[in-house]
N, C-alpha and C positions, 0 to 999 in steps of 0.2 A: 565507575565501575571502568575496569581495562577494556579499553576499545577491542571487540574480538572481530573475527573475518566477518565483513557481511555476507550475506546470506543470496545468493542471487534469487534475483523476482523471477523465477523462470521456472517452475514446477510443479502449482500444488492448489477446488467449490463445491462444494456449496448446500449448503443447507438454507431453506428459508424460514421466513419469520410470519407466523399470527400475530397481527393487531391486539394489543392489549382489551379484553371483552370489559364493558362496562357492568359495573357489579353495583348491590346496593352495599357489599361490604366498602367500610370505607379502605381498606388496605389494598394498595394500587396490584392490578393483575400482573402477574409475571410471564413476561415474553420468554416463550420456550426455545426458539433458536435465533437466527443473526436476520439483521434486518440487510434490504438488496442495495441499502446506498448510506453512505457514511453519515455519522450522527446531525441531524437538522438543529436549528436553532429555534429551539420551539418557544414562541412566543408565551408569556404570564398567561395562564387564562386558569376561570373557575372550573372549565372543561378537564373531568378528572383524569382521561385518556390524555389529555396533553400534559397535562403536571406528570404522568406515570411517567409517558416518553421522554420529557425533557430530564428526569431523574436517574432515568438509566442510559441516557447520551450523557449527562455528567460523568456518570459512574466510568464509562468505557473513556472517554478523555482523562479523565483520571489514572486509570489502569494501563493505556498506550504510554502514557508520559513516564509512569516510573517504569514500567516493561523496558522503555527506551533507554532510561537513565540507570535503572540498576539490575536488569535482567529479569528475565521468569520466577526463576528460584528464589531470588532475595525478597520478590515484590509480596508481599503479604495484605488479604482482603482487609484489615484493620488498616495500613496505609493508604489505600484506595480507598477508604472510605474517608479517611483525615481529609484527605487531600481532596475528594467528591465534597465534603464538608457535609455529610452525614453519618448517623450512627452506624457500627460495623453490621448489627444484626439486620437494618435495613436494604443491604446488600440481596440480601433473601429472597427480598419482593419482587427480586428483577432477575437474579442469575442466580441457580444451583450451586455454582462452584467457582473457583475462579480457573478451573479449565475451560469454562463456557466463557466467561468471560474473554480469555484468552483467542478462543476460536472466533469469538467477534471480533477482535480487535486482527488478528491476523488477516482474516476474510475482507474485511473494509480495508486495509492498508495496501493490499495488491489489486482490491476490485478499483480504488481510486485510481491508481497507475493505468491500470488497462482502460477503464473508461477513457477516462482522460486521453491517451494516446487516440484511441478509436475514433475520439470525436475531431480531434485534431487532424486526422488523413480523411476524414469524411468532411469535413469544412475544407480543406484545401482543393478538392477539386480534381481535375486534370493535371498535374505536376510531373516532373521529372522522377524517375525512381531516387535518385539520389535525395532530392528534395523534398520525397516523402520520408526517407529513413531522418534526414536532419529534423525533420519536424515532428519525428515522434521520438527520437533525440530528445527536444527540447521539452513535447509534454510529460516524457518520463520524468525530467530532470525538476522542472517546476514543479511538479506534484510531488516529489520526492525531495525538495528540498523547502517549498514555501507552503503547502497544501496544511501538513497535520504531523501528529507523532505516530500517528497510523503507520503510516507507510515506514517510517525510519526503524519504529517497533519491530515491523516486522523483517525486516535486513539483520537488525544485528542481534536477533533472538533466537529465530527459527534455528539457525545450526544449533542450538543448545540445548532444544528440544529433543526428548525422547519418541522413538518412533511412532507410537501411538499417537501423540500429539499433532503431528507434520503429518499423518497419512489421509486425514479429513481435504486438507489443504492441496494436496497433488494435483485433482485436476485441473484446479484453476492457475497452477503454476505450468503445466503442463501444456494448456491450453493460450497461454502469455508466452512463451516459449515458442509454441508453433508459430503462431502472430508473426514475431519476429522473422522465423526462416523464413517464411513467405515473402516477407520484405524484400530479404537480401538474395531470395531465390529468383523473385522476379527484376531484383536487378542486377544480377548475374545473367539471367539469359537475353535483356536487353543488352547485353555488352557495357553497363556502367560500374559493373565488379570484375575482374579477372577470374577467366574460366577456372584458372586451377585453385583458387579459395574453396577450403569446405565450410560450408555451411555454419555447422552447429559449432565446432570451434570460435567459429567469425563471433557469434552469436554471445556464447558465454564471456569471450573477451570482451566484447562491447558492455554487454549487460553488469559486468565484476566492476568494470571501468565507473560505469556511469553508477552504480549503489555505492563504490567505493568513496564517493566525494562526501556522503554525510559523515566522512570521519576528518575532513581536512578541508572542506571549501567551508568560508567564513559569507552567510547570504547577507548582505547588505541591502540589494534590491531586487526587484526583478529582471531588468537590465543586465545586472550579473549575471544570473543566472542563463541570461539571453545568451549573452557574451564567453562564458561558458559552453553553453551548447553548439555553437557556431564552429568554437576552437575544436571541439571533440569532431564534429563533422569533418572538419579540414584534416585532422588527425588521419580519421579513418579513410576519407576518400583519395589523399593526398600525401600522407603521411610526412615525416622530417626530413627529406630528402631535398638537398638544395636545389630549387627548378635551373 
């Protein structure tokens, strides 16, 4: 797939999922909606619920990888099943359609980044606004470049989707955008960002730059990601002008 312009992770949440119910029927219970967290690595077990969740997670991981590589339209349920190493018909035990799989992948992709950024800032405690923004940049990049295909799939394919598939994700995307807006607003009020800087264009510029890294950055190690984050922070706050 030719690289396409990454969609900003800044605008669209959520439905919650019910756990699969135990049943005397050997066919795994179908999970109706999305989970609240990224797919778990479920240990092998004789428990039918655990097996069901593990199979479901395997399908999501395969779908995210294919969506990232070749886009949503070009990906078929048969391809997802093949990558997940299950029979094509088995997907319908867990999902009603490719659209439902997409819905879950998009949600998990953004949620993982959002949660990572919030945790990084909560753990930081009392630090400067510049440092808070630097930590947010770092957490966003680590989640984007290291965590999984879910986030990069979200960025690569969101802009390709029809309006009906985008709409359910706008609340979470808007919440993430607002979170960054508050980071920049607080920094501006504290005098750590120039008073004449407009917040929304700044946020679009920063997140756009961060998200574009999936197309050019070669991940060698976590240290490389952290170094990229520090360079990005330096460019945002100090620019390229010679001191």
